[in-house]
N, C-alpha and C positions, 0 to 999 in steps of 0.2 A: 543604377537604381531605377526601378520603374516609376512612372508618373504617379501624382497623388491618387488619381481615381483608381488606379490598379493596387496601389498600396492599401487603401482602406477595404477593398474587398477581402482582405484576410481577416477582417474582424467583424464580418458581415455573418448573417446566419448561415449562409450556404457554405462557407469554408471555416468559419469561427465557432459554428453551432451555439452553444450556450456560453461562450467565453465570457461575454462582458457581464452577465448575470452571476457568473461565478465569482469573478474577481471582485465584484461590488457588492454582492449580497451574502455570499456564502462564507466569508471568512470568519475565524473564530474571533479574531481580533477586530474589534469595532473600528469601523472608518468614520472619521469625523465628518467631512463633508466630500461628497462623491463628485468628481470633476464632470463637466460636459464631456461626454465622448467624442463629439466632432471636434471641439476645442482641443481636448487632449491629443487626439491624432494628428491634427495638424502641427501642433508643437512638436510631437515625437516625429513626424516626417521631415520638420525643418531641421530639427537637431542632427537626425540621422544623415540626411542627405548631404549637410554642410560639415559633416564629421566633428560636430561639437557635443554630442551625446556622450554622457558620462553616468554610471549607475550611481545612485544615492545609496546612503547605508539603509538596511532593512528598516521599515516603520515599526517593526516589533519582532518579538521573538517568543515562541512557545517551547517550554520546557517539558519533556518527557522523562518519566523514570525507566530507564532501561534495566534497573535491578540493582540492588546493593546500594540504592540512592544515586548511582551515577546517572548524570542527565545527558539526554540527547538535546540538542538546541537547534530548532527548527525556525529558520529566518522566514519573516512574513515580508515580502516585497512591496515596495511602494507601487500603486497602479501602472504608473508609467513604466517602471522596470519589467513588470510582468508582461506588459504589452510588448516591449522590445524582446524579451525571451521568447515569447510566443511567435512572433514575426519571424525571427531568425530560425526556429525550429520548424516552422511551416514552411520556409523557404527552401530548407534542405531535406525535408522528410521524404520526398519523392524518391531521392537518391540513396536514403539510408535504410529504407525498410523493405528493399528486394532482395535480400540475401538470407532470409530466414531459415534456420536449420530446422528440420522436423521435430516436433516435440518440444518446441520452445514455446513459452507463452508469457503473456505480460508486456510484449512490445508492440502493441497495436500501435497504429499509428494516428495522429491527431484527425486525419482525413479518413482513416478506415481501411486503406489498402492492404495493410498487414493483416488486420483482421479477417479479411476475405481469404487469404491464404490459410489462415487457421481454421475457418469454417470448412474449407474444402478438404483438409486433412482429417478433421473430426467425421466428416461424412464418410471417409474412407475406412476409418478406424471402425465406426459403426456398422458399415456394409459388410466388413471382412470378420467381424467377431460377433456376429449377431447373437450367439449363443450366451453371450455374457451380458446381454441387455436386460432392462426391466421389462416385464410383461408387455407394457405400452410402447416398447421399442426404444426407449432413451435410457441413457446412462449417465445424464448430466443432473443428478438430484442432489449432489452433495452441497454442502452450504458451510464452508469455512471462510467464506469471502469476507467476513468482518474483519479478518485479519489484515486485509490489504485495501479495501475500499477507502478511499480518501475523502473525507468530508468536502473538501473544496474542490474536487477534481471537475475538470471540464466535462467528464463522462464517467460519473461513478458506477453507472451500471455495467461499464466495460470492465472495471476492475472485478466486479462480482461475476460476469460471465467468464471471463478469462481464467478465473480461479476455478470455476466449475468445470470448465473444459480441460484444465491442467490436471485436476483430480479425476475427472472422468477418464481421460486417457490412461492415467496411470492404473486406475482400478481395472480397466478393461484389459490391459496388458498382464496385470498381476494374477488374473485369474486363469492364465493358460498354464499348463504344466512345464513351460520351459524354464521359469524362474523359480528359485528357492530362496534367494536371499535379497535385501534391499537395504541401501544405504541413502540417509538423508545428510546432505551437506550444506553448509552455508558459508558465503563469502564473507571473511571478516571485514567490517567497516568498508562496505564495498564503494559507496558513493564517494566517501572520504579518500579514497585511495586510487581514484581514476587518475591516470596521467594526463594532463591537458595538452601536453606536447604530442603524445601519441595520438590522442583524440584527433589533433588537428591535422596530423600527417594522414590518418585515416580517412577524414572528412575531405581532404584534398585530393585523394586518390579516388574518391567516390563521386564526388561532386564537382562540377565545373564552376559553380557560382561562388567565385572567390570572395565578392563583396559581402555576401551574407555569412560565409564562413569566417570571415575576419571580423565581422561585428559579433558574431556569436562567441568566439574565442575571446575576444575583448571583453565582452560581458561576464564570461566565465573566469577571467583574471581579475576583475575589478569589482565584482558585486559586493565583497565581503565588507565588514566593518573592522577596520584595524585595531580598534580597542577591544575587539571581542574576539577574532580569528587571527592566527598568525598569518604573516605576509608570505604565503607561498603560492606563487602564482602558477605554479606548474603541476599542481595536485589537488584533486578534489572537485566535485561539482555540487552545486547547492542541493541539499534534501529540503526543498522548500515545501510550504505548506500546500500548494497546489499540485505540485510533485508531476504532472503530466509531462512537461517538457523535459525534466531531468530524467524521468522514467524512459522516455523514447531514446535519449542520447545515451544513456546508460545501457539500454538493451542493444544498441548498435554497437557500443563499444565491446561487448561481449561475444559479437557474431563469429570472430575469427576463433575464440575460444571454444565456441559452442561446435563448430565445425571439427575442431581437433577432438572434442570430447566424443561426437557422434562416431568418427573414425575408430578412435580407441575402443569404444564400447563394441563396436561392430567386430572389431578384431577378437572380443573375447565372447562374442554371442550375447552382449549384455544391452540394455536399453538406457538411453540418457533422457532426461526430462528436465527442464528448467522453468520455473516461474519467478521473474525479477532475480534475486540472488539465491533463492531456494533452489537446490537441486536434488533430484532423485535418480538413482541408479538402480535398476533391477539386473541381477546376474544369476547365473545358473548355480554357482556354487560359492561358498563362502571364501575360499582360496582366490578364485578369480576375482571376485569382488574387491578382495584387499589389494590385489596387484593393481587394479584399474584406479582406485582411490589414490595409492601410493605414487603411480605415474602421473596421475592428474594433479596432485599437490605440487610435484616438480614442474609441471607444464604451465601451470597458472601464474608461476612467478614471473616470467617474461611479460606478463601484462601488468606487474606491479601489484598482483594481488595474491591472496593467500586464503585457505580455508580456516575458518574457526574451528579449531580441534575440540573445543568444548561442547559445540552443537553438534558435532558428527556423531550419527546413530545408526548402527548397524543392525538389522533385524532379520530373523526367518519371516517368510512370507505371512506366516499366521499371525504372528506378533505385529507386523506391520499393517496388516487389514484392520486389526483391533486397534492399533495406534491412531490411524485415521478415523475410526469408526464408521467406515464405509457403509456396513449393514444398516446401522442405526439411522445414518443421514439419508440413505435409499428409503427407508421405511417412511421417513418425514417429508420426502421429497415434494409431493403435491399438496401438503396440507397448510392451511392458512390458521388453522386453530385446532386444539384439542379440547376434550373435556377434563374436569378435574381429577378423575381417576387415572386418565392417561399421564396427565402431569405429574401425578404420585409416582406412577411407575418409571417415568423419565428421569425423575430426580433421584430415585433409588438406583437407577442405572448410573447416573452421573457420579453419584457418591461412592459407589462400589468400584467404578473404573477409572476415576480421574487421575490417579498417580499413573495409570498405563496409557492415558491418552495425550495426543498431541498437545503441548502447550498446558497440560494438566486439565484439559477438558474444557476450555474457556469457550470454545466454538460450540460445543454441545450445550453448555449452560446458557449461552445467550440465543441459542435456537429454542430451548426450552421455554426461556422468558418470552420470547417475540410469540409463540404459540399459547402460552398459558392464558386460560379464561379469567374473568374477574371474579368469579365465584369460588377459585380453589381455597382450600382449607387453611386456616392459620398456620399450621405446621409448615406446609409447603411454601406459603408466604415468607416465614421466617427464614427458611433455608436460602431462598432467592435473595432475600434482603442481606443476610449474613454474608452471601458471596460477593454482592455487589458493592454494599457500604462497609468498605474496610479499606485500610490505607494502601494496600498493595494494589488493588483493582482501580481505585479511584485515581491513582497516580499513573496508571499504565495507559496506553494508547489505544487500549481496547474500550474503555469508557466514552459512550456517545449519549447525547441528549435523550433518545428515544427510551434507552433503558431508565434513566431516571423517571422518565414520563409514564412508562408502563409500570414501574415499581409503585408510583404514587398512586396510580389508578387502581391497583388490586390490594392495597393495604386498606385496613378499615378506617372510617373517618377519624375515629379517635386517634389513630397513630400518624396521621399526616403532619400535624404540628411538630410531632416527635421526630419525624424524619427531616423536616427543614432545619431543626434546631441541630441534629446530628451532622448535617450537610454543613451547616454554619460553623460548627465547632471543627470540622476537619479544615474547613478554609483558612481557619486561624493558625493551624499548624502544619498542614502540608505545604511543601516548597515548590513542587513541580506545577507550574502554573497552567499547564492545559486543564487540569481538574477546575481550576477557578474561570477559566473561559466558558467550559462546558456548563458550570454551575449559572454563570452569568445568563447564558441563553435560556437555561431552565427557569430560573426565578424571573427573567422578563417574560417567558410564557405565562407563568402564573401570576404575574403583577406583583410580585413580592419585592420590597424595597432592595436596592443593591448598592446602597452608599457604602456600607461597611466592606463589601465584596470589592467594589473598585478601589477602595483604598489599600486592601490588602493587596491586590494586584500591582498597585503602583508601588507599594512598599518591596514587593518581592523584585520588581525590577531594579530597584536601588541595592537591594541586598545582592544580586548577582552581577551589578555594574552593567545592567542592560539600558538604563534610562540617561 
């Protein structure tokens, strides 16, 4: 292991960026006392170098409704453990970001090297298909990035930019005459099914840094709380609140599969795209697309993974472009606000198309909310309020503080107290605590008393056996 002065460089602004601010200021789960950075790093260095470090159980959990009341449990690590995980990932990232397959996104490194590869590719796509660009020369005007941006990410803008690149690249290719059919695939419980032993073997063939690999694998095998998670040290990596380290490792795990998929699609004259665990395949015919999917579903088994057949969607090109609402997002690309007349038209589009849109149009809805002026008519306010202030949306991972703040700003003063009461009522009935942590931030920003809300959060921890 390197000396202490070299060790602490990984947590400075040059190598670590906004790492320290993110883990101490941006967590949804409040931190009691923030430790001294220097003292904590000295403690970590001592434990790691003397091989006495052992992860503690997560300091909290965030519950998200996956649908049908099924909860996804997101661990929130202790600051010390996040530091160790980040350090291990930074140590090996140079070796695991060099084999990117074309048209795969979401695997940018913490240091940015993989992102450079993606930028070079997007420039090539742009120059070779200029006739499908916007009049100003850009195709990167889509905005469904709220689906993937992570509140506590070390670099939330990178999540957004990579999603725009992904959708922009798909859009450009789909506009050619080569492809008539499209499939959207999703890997079932991706993070939970990653084989730790296979990951370890792959890391050791890629990086010579055995010390960092052993520390990383030890962390991945021991981070869990045995009172909550099964003791299966050979399977699954944490889908933690910050997510950047796990994202990079998960992307590395898929690189061999990406290469196989790239070659398979090339065999059929098709195109393969991936963003995180979402995959899109463009094919010339419906028959060839079916063959690619069938072969891919067998091919992925050797990685210990499988596709979620309930989320597999096959479309012709026209339905696909409507599904992603490409034209609508392109029209909104450079706008920071619209007038109330345009908001009304946009909401009419949303209501009439939501059943045909990806994820029932939630990204369109949120884009409308972000652009809406404060003087929109009550009828449009009521539509926005009805779509946001309901059990399904409030329990979902789509909810963010800014949405509640924007809604609060556009309703009339006479309805503000009613909105707060509605949110308080939901707090006493909803079970998935991500909503409660979002509401806690919202109430704190408005200087509203949070005693009842905090009591509810504590009670939910007890109900779910998390305290």
